[in-house]
SEFIZA-3560 file (N, C-alpha, C; in Angstrom, 3 decimals):
REM SEFIZA-3560
<numar><xx>185.407</xx><yy>85.660</yy><zz>85.567</zz><atom>N</atom></numar>
<numar><xx>185.175</xx><yy>87.039</yy><zz>85.894</zz><atom>CA</atom></numar>
<numar><xx>184.065</xx><yy>87.115</yy><zz>86.904</zz><atom>C</atom></numar>
<numar><xx>184.136</xx><yy>88.170</yy><zz>87.668</zz><atom>N</atom></numar>
<numar><xx>183.007</xx><yy>88.363</yy><zz>88.676</zz><atom>CA</atom></numar>
<numar><xx>182.438</xx><yy>89.734</yy><zz>88.542</zz><atom>C</atom></numar>
<numar><xx>181.288</xx><yy>89.984</yy><zz>89.143</zz><atom>N</atom></numar>
<numar><xx>180.613</xx><yy>91.262</yy><zz>89.152</zz><atom>CA</atom></numar>
<numar><xx>180.172</xx><yy>91.522</yy><zz>90.576</zz><atom>C</atom></numar>
<numar><xx>180.421</xx><yy>92.731</yy><zz>91.048</zz><atom>N</atom></numar>
<numar><xx>180.026</xx><yy>93.104</yy><zz>92.424</zz><atom>CA</atom></numar>
<numar><xx>178.766</xx><yy>93.901</yy><zz>92.310</zz><atom>C</atom></numar>
<numar><xx>177.776</xx><yy>93.491</yy><zz>93.217</zz><atom>N</atom></numar>
<numar><xx>176.536</xx><yy>94.251</yy><zz>93.347</zz><atom>CA</atom></numar>
<numar><xx>176.574</xx><yy>94.910</yy><zz>94.736</zz><atom>C</atom></numar>
<numar><xx>176.671</xx><yy>96.200</yy><zz>94.755</zz><atom>N</atom></numar>
<numar><xx>176.743</xx><yy>96.897</yy><zz>95.983</zz><atom>CA</atom></numar>
<numar><xx>175.388</xx><yy>97.316</yy><zz>96.497</zz><atom>C</atom></numar>
<numar><xx>174.495</xx><yy>97.570</yy><zz>95.601</zz><atom>N</atom></numar>
<numar><xx>173.147</xx><yy>97.976</yy><zz>96.077</zz><atom>CA</atom></numar>
<numar><xx>172.154</xx><yy>97.454</yy><zz>95.018</zz><atom>C</atom></numar>
<numar><xx>171.082</xx><yy>96.810</yy><zz>95.552</zz><atom>N</atom></numar>
<numar><xx>170.014</xx><yy>96.378</yy><zz>94.672</zz><atom>CA</atom></numar>
<numar><xx>168.706</xx><yy>96.575</yy><zz>95.567</zz><atom>C</atom></numar>
<numar><xx>167.885</xx><yy>97.546</yy><zz>95.201</zz><atom>N</atom></numar>
<numar><xx>166.821</xx><yy>97.892</yy><zz>96.059</zz><atom>CA</atom></numar>
<numar><xx>165.470</xx><yy>97.891</yy><zz>95.309</zz><atom>C</atom></numar>
<numar><xx>164.471</xx><yy>97.407</yy><zz>95.934</zz><atom>N</atom></numar>
<numar><xx>163.147</xx><yy>97.535</yy><zz>95.483</zz><atom>CA</atom></numar>
<numar><xx>162.292</xx><yy>98.326</yy><zz>96.582</zz><atom>C</atom></numar>
<numar><xx>161.510</xx><yy>99.310</yy><zz>96.120</zz><atom>N</atom></numar>
<numar><xx>160.829</xx><yy>100.090</yy><zz>97.053</zz><atom>CA</atom></numar>
<numar><xx>159.828</xx><yy>99.256</yy><zz>97.860</zz><atom>C</atom></numar>
<numar><xx>159.650</xx><yy>99.713</yy><zz>99.104</zz><atom>N</atom></numar>
<numar><xx>158.867</xx><yy>98.942</yy><zz>100.125</zz><atom>CA</atom></numar>
<numar><xx>157.524</xx><yy>98.586</yy><zz>99.517</zz><atom>C</atom></numar>
<numar><xx>156.855</xx><yy>99.534</yy><zz>98.844</zz><atom>N</atom></numar>
<numar><xx>155.465</xx><yy>99.263</yy><zz>98.264</zz><atom>CA</atom></numar>
<numar><xx>155.520</xx><yy>98.237</yy><zz>97.167</zz><atom>C</atom></numar>
<numar><xx>156.636</xx><yy>98.028</yy><zz>96.533</zz><atom>N</atom></numar>
<numar><xx>156.683</xx><yy>97.055</yy><zz>95.440</zz><atom>CA</atom></numar>
<numar><xx>157.202</xx><yy>95.689</yy><zz>95.845</zz><atom>C</atom></numar>
<numar><xx>157.605</xx><yy>95.558</yy><zz>97.078</zz><atom>N</atom></numar>
<numar><xx>158.077</xx><yy>94.267</yy><zz>97.584</zz><atom>CA</atom></numar>
<numar><xx>156.911</xx><yy>93.266</yy><zz>97.640</zz><atom>C</atom></numar>
<numar><xx>157.226</xx><yy>92.076</yy><zz>97.279</zz><atom>N</atom></numar>
<numar><xx>156.194</xx><yy>91.050</yy><zz>97.356</zz><atom>CA</atom></numar>
<numar><xx>155.410</xx><yy>91.000</yy><zz>95.956</zz><atom>C</atom></numar>
<numar><xx>155.769</xx><yy>91.821</yy><zz>95.047</zz><atom>N</atom></numar>
<numar><xx>155.020</xx><yy>91.707</yy><zz>93.754</zz><atom>CA</atom></numar>
<numar><xx>155.700</xx><yy>90.860</yy><zz>92.697</zz><atom>C</atom></numar>
<numar><xx>156.969</xx><yy>90.496</yy><zz>93.045</zz><atom>N</atom></numar>
<numar><xx>157.794</xx><yy>89.721</yy><zz>92.090</zz><atom>CA</atom></numar>
<numar><xx>158.727</xx><yy>90.547</yy><zz>91.235</zz><atom>C</atom></numar>
<numar><xx>158.681</xx><yy>91.829</yy><zz>91.319</zz><atom>N</atom></numar>
<numar><xx>159.484</xx><yy>92.722</yy><zz>90.577</zz><atom>CA</atom></numar>
<numar><xx>160.966</xx><yy>92.493</yy><zz>90.855</zz><atom>C</atom></numar>
<numar><xx>161.293</xx><yy>92.324</yy><zz>92.095</zz><atom>N</atom></numar>
<numar><xx>162.731</xx><yy>92.125</yy><zz>92.467</zz><atom>CA</atom></numar>
<numar><xx>163.263</xx><yy>90.862</yy><zz>91.791</zz><atom>C</atom></numar>
<numar><xx>162.459</xx><yy>89.739</yy><zz>91.863</zz><atom>N</atom></numar>
<numar><xx>162.916</xx><yy>88.495</yy><zz>91.232</zz><atom>CA</atom></numar>
<numar><xx>163.076</xx><yy>88.678</yy><zz>89.809</zz><atom>C</atom></numar>
<numar><xx>162.177</xx><yy>89.346</yy><zz>89.131</zz><atom>N</atom></numar>
<numar><xx>162.171</xx><yy>89.518</yy><zz>87.687</zz><atom>CA</atom></numar>
<numar><xx>163.476</xx><yy>90.299</yy><zz>87.318</zz><atom>C</atom></numar>
<numar><xx>163.666</xx><yy>91.387</yy><zz>88.019</zz><atom>N</atom></numar>
<numar><xx>164.868</xx><yy>92.241</yy><zz>87.764</zz><atom>CA</atom></numar>
<numar><xx>166.184</xx><yy>91.452</yy><zz>87.923</zz><atom>C</atom></numar>
<numar><xx>166.267</xx><yy>90.749</yy><zz>89.095</zz><atom>N</atom></numar>
<numar><xx>167.450</xx><yy>90.029</yy><zz>89.368</zz><atom>CA</atom></numar>
<numar><xx>167.705</xx><yy>88.888</yy><zz>88.369</zz><atom>C</atom></numar>
<numar><xx>166.687</xx><yy>88.206</yy><zz>87.943</zz><atom>N</atom></numar>
<numar><xx>166.916</xx><yy>87.120</yy><zz>86.994</zz><atom>CA</atom></numar>
<numar><xx>167.354</xx><yy>87.742</yy><zz>85.611</zz><atom>C</atom></numar>
<numar><xx>166.751</xx><yy>88.819</yy><zz>85.206</zz><atom>N</atom></numar>
<numar><xx>167.182</xx><yy>89.468</yy><zz>83.925</zz><atom>CA</atom></numar>
<numar><xx>168.641</xx><yy>89.942</yy><zz>84.036</zz><atom>C</atom></numar>
<numar><xx>168.957</xx><yy>90.493</yy><zz>85.177</zz><atom>N</atom></numar>
<numar><xx>170.305</xx><yy>91.021</yy><zz>85.380</zz><atom>CA</atom></numar>
<numar><xx>171.316</xx><yy>89.845</yy><zz>85.365</zz><atom>C</atom></numar>
<numar><xx>171.023</xx><yy>88.733</yy><zz>86.041</zz><atom>N</atom></numar>
<numar><xx>171.876</xx><yy>87.577</yy><zz>85.948</zz><atom>CA</atom></numar>
<numar><xx>172.019</xx><yy>87.045</yy><zz>84.529</zz><atom>C</atom></numar>
<numar><xx>171.029</xx><yy>86.995</yy><zz>83.828</zz><atom>N</atom></numar>
<numar><xx>171.011</xx><yy>86.555</yy><zz>82.442</zz><atom>CA</atom></numar>
<numar><xx>171.925</xx><yy>87.366</yy><zz>81.615</zz><atom>C</atom></numar>
<numar><xx>171.848</xx><yy>88.701</yy><zz>81.714</zz><atom>N</atom></numar>
<numar><xx>172.689</xx><yy>89.548</yy><zz>80.938</zz><atom>CA</atom></numar>
<numar><xx>174.124</xx><yy>89.394</yy><zz>81.369</zz><atom>C</atom></numar>
<numar><xx>174.445</xx><yy>89.222</yy><zz>82.623</zz><atom>N</atom></numar>
<numar><xx>175.785</xx><yy>89.025</yy><zz>83.117</zz><atom>CA</atom></numar>
<numar><xx>176.340</xx><yy>87.714</yy><zz>82.500</zz><atom>C</atom></numar>
<numar><xx>175.572</xx><yy>86.659</yy><zz>82.498</zz><atom>N</atom></numar>
<numar><xx>176.054</xx><yy>85.440</yy><zz>81.989</zz><atom>CA</atom></numar>
<numar><xx>176.369</xx><yy>85.554</yy><zz>80.458</zz><atom>C</atom></numar>
<numar><xx>175.495</xx><yy>86.339</yy><zz>79.775</zz><atom>N</atom></numar>
<numar><xx>175.719</xx><yy>86.614</yy><zz>78.338</zz><atom>CA</atom></numar>
<numar><xx>177.055</xx><yy>87.395</yy><zz>78.077</zz><atom>C</atom></numar>
<numar><xx>177.470</xx><yy>88.104</yy><zz>79.105</zz><atom>N</atom></numar>
<numar><xx>178.637</xx><yy>88.914</yy><zz>78.976</zz><atom>CA</atom></numar>
<numar><xx>179.902</xx><yy>88.111</yy><zz>79.408</zz><atom>C</atom></numar>
<numar><xx>179.654</xx><yy>86.843</yy><zz>79.871</zz><atom>N</atom></numar>
<numar><xx>180.787</xx><yy>85.969</yy><zz>80.304</zz><atom>CA</atom></numar>
<numar><xx>181.113</xx><yy>86.059</yy><zz>81.771</zz><atom>C</atom></numar>
<numar><xx>180.217</xx><yy>86.736</yy><zz>82.579</zz><atom>N</atom></numar>
<numar><xx>180.466</xx><yy>86.860</yy><zz>84.018</zz><atom>CA</atom></numar>
<numar><xx>180.044</xx><yy>85.603</yy><zz>84.625</zz><atom>C</atom></numar>
<numar><xx>180.858</xx><yy>84.940</yy><zz>85.398</zz><atom>N</atom></numar>
<numar><xx>180.578</xx><yy>83.720</yy><zz>86.108</zz><atom>CA</atom></numar>
<numar><xx>180.148</xx><yy>83.827</yy><zz>87.526</zz><atom>C</atom></numar>
<numar><xx>180.511</xx><yy>84.856</yy><zz>88.216</zz><atom>N</atom></numar>
<numar><xx>180.252</xx><yy>84.978</yy><zz>89.665</zz><atom>CA</atom></numar>
<numar><xx>179.736</xx><yy>86.373</yy><zz>89.998</zz><atom>C</atom></numar>
<numar><xx>178.819</xx><yy>86.380</yy><zz>90.991</zz><atom>N</atom></numar>
<numar><xx>178.308</xx><yy>87.708</yy><zz>91.453</zz><atom>CA</atom></numar>
<numar><xx>178.623</xx><yy>87.733</yy><zz>92.989</zz><atom>C</atom></numar>
<numar><xx>179.243</xx><yy>88.844</yy><zz>93.360</zz><atom>N</atom></numar>
<numar><xx>179.511</xx><yy>89.106</yy><zz>94.743</zz><atom>CA</atom></numar>
<numar><xx>178.481</xx><yy>90.251</yy><zz>95.182</zz><atom>C</atom></numar>
<numar><xx>177.647</xx><yy>89.848</yy><zz>96.130</zz><atom>N</atom></numar>
<numar><xx>176.587</xx><yy>90.778</yy><zz>96.533</zz><atom>CA</atom></numar>
<numar><xx>176.771</xx><yy>91.215</yy><zz>97.991</zz><atom>C</atom></numar>
<numar><xx>176.665</xx><yy>92.521</yy><zz>98.197</zz><atom>N</atom></numar>
<numar><xx>176.767</xx><yy>93.142</yy><zz>99.517</zz><atom>CA</atom></numar>
<numar><xx>175.380</xx><yy>93.670</yy><zz>99.881</zz><atom>C</atom></numar>
<numar><xx>174.778</xx><yy>93.217</yy><zz>100.952</zz><atom>N</atom></numar>
<numar><xx>173.483</xx><yy>93.635</yy><zz>101.393</zz><atom>CA</atom></numar>
<numar><xx>173.411</xx><yy>93.643</yy><zz>102.941</zz><atom>C</atom></numar>
<numar><xx>172.317</xx><yy>94.291</yy><zz>103.428</zz><atom>N</atom></numar>
<numar><xx>171.997</xx><yy>94.270</yy><zz>104.816</zz><atom>CA</atom></numar>
<numar><xx>171.629</xx><yy>92.854</yy><zz>105.282</zz><atom>C</atom></numar>
<numar><xx>171.925</xx><yy>92.616</yy><zz>106.553</zz><atom>N</atom></numar>
<numar><xx>171.591</xx><yy>91.293</yy><zz>107.088</zz><atom>CA</atom></numar>
<numar><xx>170.279</xx><yy>91.367</yy><zz>107.829</zz><atom>C</atom></numar>
<numar><xx>169.206</xx><yy>91.080</yy><zz>107.099</zz><atom>N</atom></numar>
<numar><xx>167.884</xx><yy>90.920</yy><zz>107.694</zz><atom>CA</atom></numar>
<numar><xx>167.303</xx><yy>89.620</yy><zz>107.229</zz><atom>C</atom></numar>
<numar><xx>166.341</xx><yy>89.078</yy><zz>107.937</zz><atom>N</atom></numar>
<numar><xx>165.799</xx><yy>87.792</yy><zz>107.509</zz><atom>CA</atom></numar>
<numar><xx>165.089</xx><yy>87.966</yy><zz>106.064</zz><atom>C</atom></numar>
<numar><xx>164.549</xx><yy>89.094</yy><zz>105.840</zz><atom>N</atom></numar>
<numar><xx>163.853</xx><yy>89.304</yy><zz>104.567</zz><atom>CA</atom></numar>
<numar><xx>164.868</xx><yy>89.411</yy><zz>103.390</zz><atom>C</atom></numar>
<numar><xx>165.932</xx><yy>90.195</yy><zz>103.557</zz><atom>N</atom></numar>
<numar><xx>166.868</xx><yy>90.222</yy><zz>102.491</zz><atom>CA</atom></numar>
<numar><xx>167.725</xx><yy>88.921</yy><zz>102.306</zz><atom>C</atom></numar>
<numar><xx>168.183</xx><yy>88.429</yy><zz>103.367</zz><atom>N</atom></numar>
<numar><xx>168.995</xx><yy>87.223</yy><zz>103.308</zz><atom>CA</atom></numar>
<numar><xx>168.174</xx><yy>86.041</yy><zz>102.769</zz><atom>C</atom></numar>
<numar><xx>166.963</xx><yy>85.937</yy><zz>103.223</zz><atom>N</atom></numar>
<numar><xx>166.026</xx><yy>84.866</yy><zz>102.731</zz><atom>CA</atom></numar>
<numar><xx>165.792</xx><yy>85.036</yy><zz>101.244</zz><atom>C</atom></numar>
<numar><xx>165.570</xx><yy>86.222</yy><zz>100.748</zz><atom>N</atom></numar>
<numar><xx>165.293</xx><yy>86.497</yy><zz>99.313</zz><atom>CA</atom></numar>
<numar><xx>166.447</xx><yy>86.000</yy><zz>98.467</zz><atom>C</atom></numar>
<numar><xx>167.655</xx><yy>86.418</yy><zz>98.868</zz><atom>N</atom></numar>
<numar><xx>168.802</xx><yy>86.056</yy><zz>98.073</zz><atom>CA</atom></numar>
<numar><xx>169.132</xx><yy>84.519</yy><zz>98.190</zz><atom>C</atom></numar>
<numar><xx>168.878</xx><yy>83.905</yy><zz>99.334</zz><atom>N</atom></numar>
<numar><xx>169.134</xx><yy>82.496</yy><zz>99.512</zz><atom>CA</atom></numar>
<numar><xx>168.138</xx><yy>81.692</yy><zz>98.540</zz><atom>C</atom></numar>
<numar><xx>166.922</xx><yy>82.192</yy><zz>98.512</zz><atom>N</atom></numar>
<numar><xx>165.975</xx><yy>81.466</yy><zz>97.629</zz><atom>CA</atom></numar>
<numar><xx>166.395</xx><yy>81.567</yy><zz>96.113</zz><atom>C</atom></numar>
<numar><xx>167.240</xx><yy>82.594</yy><zz>95.869</zz><atom>N</atom></numar>
<numar><xx>167.713</xx><yy>82.805</yy><zz>94.452</zz><atom>CA</atom></numar>
<numar><xx>168.993</xx><yy>82.054</yy><zz>94.257</zz><atom>C</atom></numar>
<numar><xx>169.524</xx><yy>81.352</yy><zz>95.207</zz><atom>N</atom></numar>
<numar><xx>170.735</xx><yy>80.572</yy><zz>95.036</zz><atom>CA</atom></numar>
<numar><xx>171.958</xx><yy>81.195</yy><zz>95.666</zz><atom>C</atom></numar>
<numar><xx>171.950</xx><yy>82.322</yy><zz>96.205</zz><atom>N</atom></numar>
<numar><xx>173.036</xx><yy>83.004</yy><zz>96.843</zz><atom>CA</atom></numar>
<numar><xx>173.372</xx><yy>82.343</yy><zz>98.182</zz><atom>C</atom></numar>
<numar><xx>174.637</xx><yy>82.290</yy><zz>98.538</zz><atom>N</atom></numar>
<numar><xx>175.013</xx><yy>81.725</yy><zz>99.809</zz><atom>CA</atom></numar>
<numar><xx>175.798</xx><yy>82.788</yy><zz>100.629</zz><atom>C</atom></numar>
<numar><xx>175.699</xx><yy>82.751</yy><zz>101.927</zz><atom>N</atom></numar>
<numar><xx>176.441</xx><yy>83.715</yy><zz>102.817</zz><atom>CA</atom></numar>
<numar><xx>177.920</xx><yy>83.230</yy><zz>102.861</zz><atom>C</atom></numar>
<numar><xx>178.817</xx><yy>84.169</yy><zz>102.628</zz><atom>N</atom></numar>
<numar><xx>180.205</xx><yy>83.886</yy><zz>102.712</zz><atom>CA</atom></numar>
<numar><xx>180.701</xx><yy>84.171</yy><zz>104.087</zz><atom>C</atom></numar>
<numar><xx>181.059</xx><yy>83.188</yy><zz>104.905</zz><atom>N</atom></numar>
<numar><xx>181.442</xx><yy>83.304</yy><zz>106.273</zz><atom>CA</atom></numar>
<numar><xx>182.857</xx><yy>83.957</yy><zz>106.385</zz><atom>C</atom></numar>
<numar><xx>183.581</xx><yy>84.051</yy><zz>105.295</zz><atom>N</atom></numar>
<numar><xx>184.968</xx><yy>84.568</yy><zz>105.369</zz><atom>CA</atom></numar>
<numar><xx>185.034</xx><yy>86.011</yy><zz>105.149</zz><atom>C</atom></numar>
<numar><xx>183.971</xx><yy>86.633</yy><zz>104.711</zz><atom>N</atom></numar>
<numar><xx>183.912</xx><yy>88.123</yy><zz>104.473</zz><atom>CA</atom></numar>
<numar><xx>183.274</xx><yy>88.852</yy><zz>105.549</zz><atom>C</atom></numar>
<numar><xx>183.917</xx><yy>89.888</yy><zz>106.030</zz><atom>N</atom></numar>
<numar><xx>183.361</xx><yy>90.747</yy><zz>107.038</zz><atom>CA</atom></numar>
<numar><xx>183.449</xx><yy>92.193</yy><zz>106.487</zz><atom>C</atom></numar>
<numar><xx>182.540</xx><yy>93.013</yy><zz>106.997</zz><atom>N</atom></numar>
<numar><xx>182.630</xx><yy>94.392</yy><zz>106.689</zz><atom>CA</atom></numar>
<numar><xx>183.044</xx><yy>95.178</yy><zz>107.990</zz><atom>C</atom></numar>
<numar><xx>184.035</xx><yy>96.041</yy><zz>107.780</zz><atom>N</atom></numar>
<numar><xx>184.480</xx><yy>96.824</yy><zz>108.927</zz><atom>CA</atom></numar>
<numar><xx>184.321</xx><yy>98.322</yy><zz>108.605</zz><atom>C</atom></numar>
<numar><xx>183.828</xx><yy>99.084</yy><zz>109.652</zz><atom>N</atom></numar>
<numar><xx>183.618</xx><yy>100.485</yy><zz>109.554</zz><atom>CA</atom></numar>
<numar><xx>184.374</xx><yy>101.173</yy><zz>110.686</zz><atom>C</atom></numar>
<numar><xx>184.697</xx><yy>102.516</yy><zz>110.381</zz><atom>N</atom></numar>
<numar><xx>185.390</xx><yy>103.330</yy><zz>111.409</zz><atom>CA</atom></numar>
<numar><xx>184.951</xx><yy>104.718</yy><zz>111.150</zz><atom>C</atom></numar>
<numar><xx>184.441</xx><yy>105.331</yy><zz>112.167</zz><atom>N</atom></numar>
<numar><xx>184.131</xx><yy>106.763</yy><zz>112.060</zz><atom>CA</atom></numar>
<numar><xx>185.329</xx><yy>107.551</yy><zz>112.578</zz><atom>C</atom></numar>
<numar><xx>185.754</xx><yy>108.517</yy><zz>111.838</zz><atom>N</atom></numar>
<numar><xx>186.951</xx><yy>109.244</yy><zz>112.152</zz><atom>CA</atom></numar>
<numar><xx>186.637</xx><yy>110.767</yy><zz>112.275</zz><atom>C</atom></numar>
//
């Protein structure tokens, strides 16, 4: 089973305090306890966000793209 994370945000003033890591680790722990084996995360592509998730073991999936269209 997998779980999709569409949005996971920490306010700008709280970044760098470790709260994001604590929340994410607890979230992952609870998902594991529920039998979830994979997390699919959608986030903005910046060095800060991508680096944060890579340090937590997440990898960029080169096969997935996001497409938008204004109509």
